[in-house]
Structure formats: structure tokens, C-alpha cells
N, C-alpha and C positions, 0 to 999 in steps of 0.2 A: 503493500499500500504507499502511495506517498502523498503528505500532506504539502499545500502549498498554503503557505503564510504572506500573508501582506498587513503592514498598517494601513490606514486608511485616514486620510488630513483633506478636507477639502476638495473629494475628488466625487461627486455627485454624478458628473457629467462622464468622468473615465469609468466608473465601475462596472456599468453594461458592457461597455468594451472590454474591459479584461478581464470578465467573468466568460464573454462569449469566446475569447481568443483561449484562454486555458483549457476549455471544455473540447474544443476544438483541439490541442496539441495533445489533450488527454487521450483521448478517444483515437487518435494514432500511436501514442504509445501504447494501449491497451492494456494497464494496469489499474485497479479502483483506487480510487483517490477522495482525497476530502478538500476542498477548500475553505482556509479559514479567514476570514476579515474580521480585523479588530477596531473599531472606531476611536479613534485620541480626541473624542469629544470634539467633534469637527463644528465648526460654526456654522457649515451650511449643512444642506438638508443630507447630506452621505448617508444618515443612518436609517432613513425613512427608503432611500433608494437601497439598501441594503436587506431592508425587511422585505421589502418587495419582490430582490431578487431570489432569498432563499424562501419566498412562499413558492415559488418556480423551480425551486432546485435543490433535490433531495443530499447532491452534496458539497451543499453550502452551508459552513456553520459562522456565526455572527455574531460579535462580541462587541461592548461599548464600555468604555472608561469612564469613573464617575468624575472625571475631569480630563484635562489637560496633561498627561504626563511625558511628554516628547516620543518622539520615534524608537528608540532604542527600548524603554521600558513598553512600549506597545509593541513593539516585537518579541519582546518575551513573554508578554500574556498570553501572545497567540502561539508561541511555542511550549508553553505551558499547556497547551489544549491539544496538541497535534498529537497524532497516534498512527500516525506511518513511520514503517519502517525506513523511511526516507524523505527527508523535510526539505522543502524549496523555501527558501526567503528571499521576496522580492520586492520592489518598491508597487505602489499603486500605479503611480503619474504614466507609466507604460514605456517609460523610457529604459527600463530593464523589460524585453520582449518575451509573451510567452513562449514562444516559437524555439528561443533557446533553451527550454526545460530539454526539449528532447536530446539536444547533442550533449549538456551537464548529465544525464542519466546514463547516457551510454558512455559514457568517460567515466563516471561513479562504477560502471558492473564491469571494469577493467580491473578493479579491486583499488581503487581509491575513495577513503571516509568523506576527503572531502574535494568537492571540486566547484573551484570560484570562477566566476565569469569576470574577465579582463577585459575592459573596458579600452579598444586599441585606439579608438575615435571617439572621443567624448562630444556627444553635442549638447552641449550645457554654453550659456553665457559664457564672455571673457571674464567678468568678475567672480563668477561662481569656480571657473575653473583658477583663476588667483587665488579665490580665499582658499578654495580645497589646497593648493599646493601649500599656501603659506599653513595652513592647518597642518598636514600632514610632515612637513619638516621640521616644526616646531614638535612636535606631536613625538615622532621618531627620536630627535635628538634628547629629549629631555627624559621619556618614558624607557630610553634605552634599548628599544626593539624596531624591526623594521616593516612597517605595513606599507604597501604599494598602492599610491594613491589614485590609479587604476582601477581597483578592486574596493569595491563597497559590501552590500548587504547581498547583493545578488548569489546563489549559488547552491548547491545540494548538499545536505549532509547529512549523513549515517546518522541513526536516532540515539548512538551511544554519544555520539559528539555533541548533541543536542543535552541529551540529560548531563553531560559535564559542563558544558557551557552554563545548565539551568542552575548547577550545584554551586556556581562562583557567588559569593555572597556579597560581592562590593554594591554597596547604594546608588554608586554611579553608575549606570549600565551602558556599555560602549561594545555593540555586537563583535563589529571586526574584530576588535582587540581581545575578546575573551575567546572565538575561536581560532586564532593566531596563539595566544596562552596556552589552550588545551592541549595542543598539538595533534597528535593522529596524523595517517598517513595521506598527506593532498599535495594538491594539482590544481592549476591553473590553464585556462581553457581561455583565446580570443572568440570575445562575442559580439554582434554587431548590437550599438548603443542608438538609439531614436530620439529624435527631438519629442519633449514635451508634450503629451496630447492635449493639455488646458491649464490654464495657468500659468503662477509661476512658483518655485521653489518657496518653502517655505523658509528656509535657510539664508539669512542675510549675514554678512559678515560679522557682525555683531555676534548674530547665535553662534557662529561656528568660533569665533573665539570666547564666548562664553563655556561652548561645550567643550573644545581643547583644554581650558584650565582647570573646568571640572574634573575631565576625566585625567586629567597628568597630577594633580592633586591627589585623586582617588588612587591611581597606581600606581606612582613613583614618589620616589622620594627624591629624585635627582634633584630637583628644585631647594630644596633643603641644604641638601649637599653641595649648591654653589654659593648658599650664602655660608656656608660655616668656611669653605674654602675663601671667599671675601674677607669673612672674618681675619684668619689666617694668615690672607695676603696684607691686610692692611698694619699686621702685628708685627711681619717680618717688615714692611715697610718704616714702622717706627724704630725697629731697631736698629736699619741701615740710617735713618735721617738723625738717629743719636750719635751715630759716629761723625756723623758730618759735624755736627751741634760741638761734638768735643773737639774737633779740630780746629771750628771756627772760632772755640772760647781759647783756646791757647794762642790762636792767631790774632786775640784782641779784639775780634772784631764784633763780642757779644758782650756788652756794658751793661744790659740791664738784669740784674740780679732775680734768679726763679724763671725765668722766661724759658729756658730750655726744660727743665724740670717740668713745667705745666704744661707745654706745648706737648712734650714727650708722654707725659700722662695722659691726657687725654687723647692723644693717637692709640698710644698700647693697650689703654682700657678700654676704648671703644670697638678697638681688634678681639678683644677677650671676651666684651658681653655679646658681641655681635656672634661668635663662635658658639658660645655657649646656647644660646637664645635658638641657634641653628640644631644644635645637639636636641635639646629640649624638644624641639616643635618636632623633629625627626619621632622621637618617641610618642610626644603625644600625638602627632597627627595617626602615627599606627596604632595609638590606643583607641582614640576616636572613632578612628574606621571600622575597627573592631566591636564597638560598644553599640553603635547603631544596628537599629533594628526594625525601622520602619518598613512595611510593603513597601515596593519599587511601581505598585499598579494596583488597583481596586477597579473589580468588574463590578459594572452597574445591571445591563442587562443583558441577555444572551437569546438565542434561537439556533437549536440544535435539531437537526433532521433524525 
């Protein structure tokens, strides 16, 4: 059985096309399937459209969250309801084309647990491409791992991979990162990326920046280590300046008493303080992340045939 999971937001005009195209490719594949659509409390009529579609389609299961939680928690909500041996994750805007599911599934049958869709020619706006590129550069550096900017959520995953992803207890959810982290035998294949059928992306540059900040802080302590290094650098610089001031003192260029000791104390102690705050912050951040146990999504309504 194959489960197709898609988060829904501002997609009332796209959903009938999405479901129809998925039905076509699944009929061609010939396996039993379920379509799982999760409404991230979209402000348009997406939920009403989903209800109408579910009334006509026995393979369609729909869920609605209690509020807008964001794309990645919405994906997790859909994954938690998936019952397939293989799970496809795709966006609902038709840029991830349902016809590519067949290609992903055929590759997965060659012995891979994860087959990711690599968008070789992205059909996004220039601003979104630049924002995405900056996001992944910053993320890869600060998180200390390598995620390809041409790969997003679209892919097919063995159920054991999804079970492992769902077991990751981080409060901040970022699906591609979790897939990367859990491992398993994976590969990526080129797919055709389409233009968006309707509307514009909900990811503005500020939202990408916010997502990057939250995910990096949640998953990596490298920013704190950078501040520790910054503090140690200041302390080392203070020692260098101390030698410089001593030379100046013996050369008679410093005539104000207490000037050297005051400046050196400020520099040195500032560096020590920053280092200590960074070290404490690392442990505090880890403890804080472990003690948070709030649900990352809440399902309000559902319709399962």
C-alpha cells in the first residue's frame, strides 16, 4: 500500500487537480493507495473543497488542524495517519507533479528506503530561489550537515523511515532535516519541477529566515560555540594588547595611572563573561529543548473513509 501525504494551505482551486492527477498515476502503478490531505487551517475554502472531494473518493482521508501550525508540523500530522508500506510526501501546489510518483516508486523497488526528488530546473521566482539558497547555505554551515537545496519534501519513504522520523522528539519540525538525520539507504533522482498552478508561495524571505533560525537553534549548538570562540578570541586579544601596553609603558608613552589595568580588565573579563555565557547557554539550550513536551500539532476535524 502507498500513502500520499500532502499539507494543504491556500489551495482550494488546486486540490481537485491534485487528487485527480494522483488517482491517474496510482491507477497506472496498480497498487492500493490512500491520499492524506491535512489542512493547516487555511484561511480560504480549502477545507470545504476537501470535504467535497472526500465524499466522492473512498481513497481520500482528510484532516484539519486546530490552528495554523506551519508546513512541517502539518506534514508530521499527515505522516502520523499514514498506513502505507511506502509513504509519498509532496506539496499541494502541483510543483511536485504526481506523475513523478511512478518514477520514485520504481527506484524505491530497487532496494532503497528513501528516494528523494531532485529539482534540477526549479520553476520558482528569483526571490524564492535566492531566499532558499541563502537559507540552505546558512543552515548547512551552522547545523554542520549537508542538505541539497534542490531537494525539498517530495520523495517516497519506507514506513520504517517515517516511523523513525516521527520518533524524533524535537519541538521544531523540519522534515528534510529529520530524513537526513535518521539515515537509511537513500538516493535522489532528477524530476521535472512545474510552475505553481495557483497563487504564490507562503514562504516569504522573512519566514524562511525565521524557519532557519528556529531549526538551527533547535537542532544545532554551533551558534553558541561560535560565541564561545568569539569570547576566547577577545580574551586572547586582551593578552596581546597587554603586551603592547607594557611596551608602551616602558617607552613612557602611557602617563595616566590605571589606564592600562582598566582597559585590560574590561577586555579580558568581557571575553571571559561571553565564553561563560556561551558554555552555560549550550547546556541550558539542550535542557530547554529536552523538557519541552508540547504537541506540535492538534487535529480538530477529520474524515476517514
